[in-house]
N, C-alpha and C positions, 0 to 999 in steps of 0.2 A: 515419680522419682525411683530410679533403679536401686535395688538393694546393694549395699557396699560389698557384701561378700555372699555368694550363693554356693552352698555345698550340696552337690548332687549325692545320690545314694552311692554311686560308684566311688566318689571321692571320700565319702563318709567311711565306707568300708576300708579304703586305703589308709585313712587316718587311724582307724581303730587297729588295723593290722600293724602299721608301723609303730604305733604307741605300745602295742603288746610286745613287739620285737625289741623295742628300745628298753622297756622295763626288764624283759628277760635277759638282755645283755648287761644292763647296768646293775641288776640286783646282786650278782656276785661281787662286783666292785664295791657296792654300798655296804654289803656284809663285811667285806675285808677291812673297809675303813672303819666301820662300827666296832668290829672286834679289836682292831688295833688300839682303840681308845678305852677299852674295858679293863676292869680288874680281872684277874685270872678266874675268879670264882664265877663270873658272869658269862664266860666264853662258851660254856657247854650246858647252859640252863635249858630246861624243857618246861614250857614252850620257849622258843628262842626269844631273846630280849634284844630288840634292834637298838634301842637308845640306852646307852650306859647310864647307870645311876649317878656316876661321877666320872668326868672325863679325865683320863689318865694320860696327859701329854708326855709324861716321863717315860712311857713305854718306848718311845722312839730312841732317845739316847740310851736307855737300858738295853734295847735290842741291839744297837750298834756295838755296845760294850760287850754284850753276851756273845756276839758272833766273833769277836776278837780281831779277825782280819778283814772287817767289812770295807774299810777304805782301800786296802790292798786289792780286794776283789773288785771294787769299783774301778780302780786304776787299770787293772788287767782287762776288764770288760771294755773300758773306753779305748785302751790301746788297741785291742783287737778290732773294735769297730772302726777306728781310724785306718788301720792297715787293710782290713777287708773291703772297706768302701773305696779306698784309693786303688786297690788292686782290681776290684770289680769294674770301676769306672774306666781305668786305663785299658785293661785287656778286652773287656766287652765292647768298648767303643771302637777300638781298632778292628776287632773281628767283624762287628756289625757294619762298619764302613766298608770293609772289604767285600762283604756279602751284598751290600746294597748299591754301592756306587762304582765298583771296579768290575771290569769285564775280564774273566779268565776261565779257562776250560774246566769244566766239572763243578763250577760254582754252585749251581742249584742242587746237584746231587750231594755235595759235601754239606750244604746247609740242611738238607733233609736228614742226613746222617747225624748232624749236630742236634737237631730237634729230637731225633730218636733216642738220644742219650737221656732225655728227660723221663723216659718211661722205665729206666733202670732204677729200682729201689735201692736206697743206700745200704740196707742190710745185706743185699746180694753182693756188694763189693767191699763191705766193711773189713772183712778179714784180709783180703790181699792188699788193700790200702794200708791197713795197720802193719802188715809185714813189710811193706815198702818203707814206711816211716821208721820202723824198728831198725831196718838195715841201714838207714841214713843216720841213726842215732838221735832221732828227733822226739822219741817218746819221753814224756815228762817235760816238754818245752811247749811254748805257744806256737811254734812254727807249723805244725800240721793244721792249725786252725786258720792261718792267714796266707801261707804260701800258695795253696791251691787256687785262691781267688785271683792270682795273677795269671791264670790260664783260662780265663773267661768262663762264663756261666751260660748255658744254652738258653735259659729263660730270659736273662738280661740281654743276650745277643738278639733274641727274637724281638723283644720290645724296642730296642734301639734300631734294629734293621727296619722294622715297620715304620718307625718315625722318619728315618733317613729316606726311605722310598717316597714318603709323602712330600718331601722338600722339592721345590722347583729346581730344575737342573740349569736354568738360565743363569743363576748367580754363580754357580761353580764354573760354567762355561766362560762367563765374563772374566772371572778370576784367572782362568787358565789362559785366556787370550792376553791378559795383562802380564803373564809370565810366571804365575804361581804354580808350584808343583803340588802333588797330592797332599803332602803334609801341610803345606800353607793353606790349601783349600779347606782341609779339615779343621785347622786351628782358627782361621780368620773368618770363614764363612759358615761352615756347618755347626760347629760347636756353639757359637753364640745363639744360633736359632734353636739349638737342642737343649737349652737350660731346663725347661720344664720336665722333659723326659729323663734327663740326667738326674734331676732331683728325685724323680720317682724311683729310679734304679738305686740311688744312694739311700733313700728311706727304706726300701725293701731290704737291701743288704744290711743296713743298720739294725733293723728289727730282727732279721734272721740271726745275726751275730749276737745281739743283746739277749735274745730269748733262748739261744742254743744251749741245750742241756746234754744231748747225746754225745756231741763232739768232744767237749771238755771231759765228760765222764770217761770216754775211751782213752784219750791221749794224755791227760794230766794226772800226775801222781803226787806231786808236792802241793800241799795245801796253800802254800804261799803263791802258787801260780793259778789257783782256782779263779773262775769267773763268779759273778754274782749268782747266776742260776745254779751253778754247782755248789756254791757256798751256802745257799739257802737250804739245799737238800742235806748238806753236810751238818748244818746247824740243827736241823730237825732230828737227824739220826743220832747226834751226840747227846741229846737230852733224854734223861730217863723216862720222863713223861713230857709230851710236847707242850711247850709254853706257848699256847696259841696266840696270846696277846702280843708277845714279842715276835713270833713268826709272822703274824699279819702286819705288824708294824714294819718289819724288814721288807716284806713283800710289797707294801705300799710304797716304800722308798724305791724299790726296784722298778715298779710300774710307772712311778711319777715322771721320769724322763721321757718315756714313750708317749705319755699323754701330752706333755708340754711340747714335744717335737711335733706331734700331729696338729695341735692347735696353731702352731706357728707356720706350718707348711701345708695346711690343708688346701688352701686356694690353689697354690702352684701344683700341688700333688694331684688334685682333681683335673686341673688343666692338662697336666702331662698325661694322665690316663686317657683323657678324651682325644688327645692328638695322636695316640698310637693306633691309628685305624688299620684295617686289613687291606693290604695291597700285595699283589704277587710280584 
């Protein structure tokens, strides 16, 4: 009788390595959750106390109350995520379709130039962009954080272009013979097949916006327009001594939507990543 499960030395090493990496990545989250349920006196004990002596569930409503504008921060973050995801999907999809499926002079050179913009670090263009938004009168509003997403992102254009190149052209040709124009081909034939990669782009943009700290720090001046990431930093700096149990409780609430989103979309997310192969 053959053994039900045979583990070679190579597989054993992989399991050990993956277990070590999983523990290394999960340990900070476990510590955050543990600290969020502790009394303040146990948050900085030496040696560290992982399990609280008594679970303090009231730390969560206390943290929300202490932040003051927590729900306003949440609303601002959700609004920004909605606008940036919509802008990225619309603009990047149109640009990627033009680079992948349409023939026009200088297409490949312009696409190379588009990819080259990914190598420009944000600090190098931060000052001129700030000056532009200041001249437009947008400093102190949410507009600098979502309007640029309607002008496409090189990384997302690259992902979508690679997927569009992998699609068979027979379907588009059949639709063109039936009288469809390019807009109808994109809407009725390409986009239905591109749902996995569109979800990948949406998740990437959602995470980038939800976790963004530098952008809101530069452009937002009114506390009522702060996002959750900036609100957490503001909450910490306003305390005479950091209330670590409240800060970790608020941080847990900020991280929770990202974890829930990943668990609900991980299957389609992985499928979308797998289908963005490399094609010229």
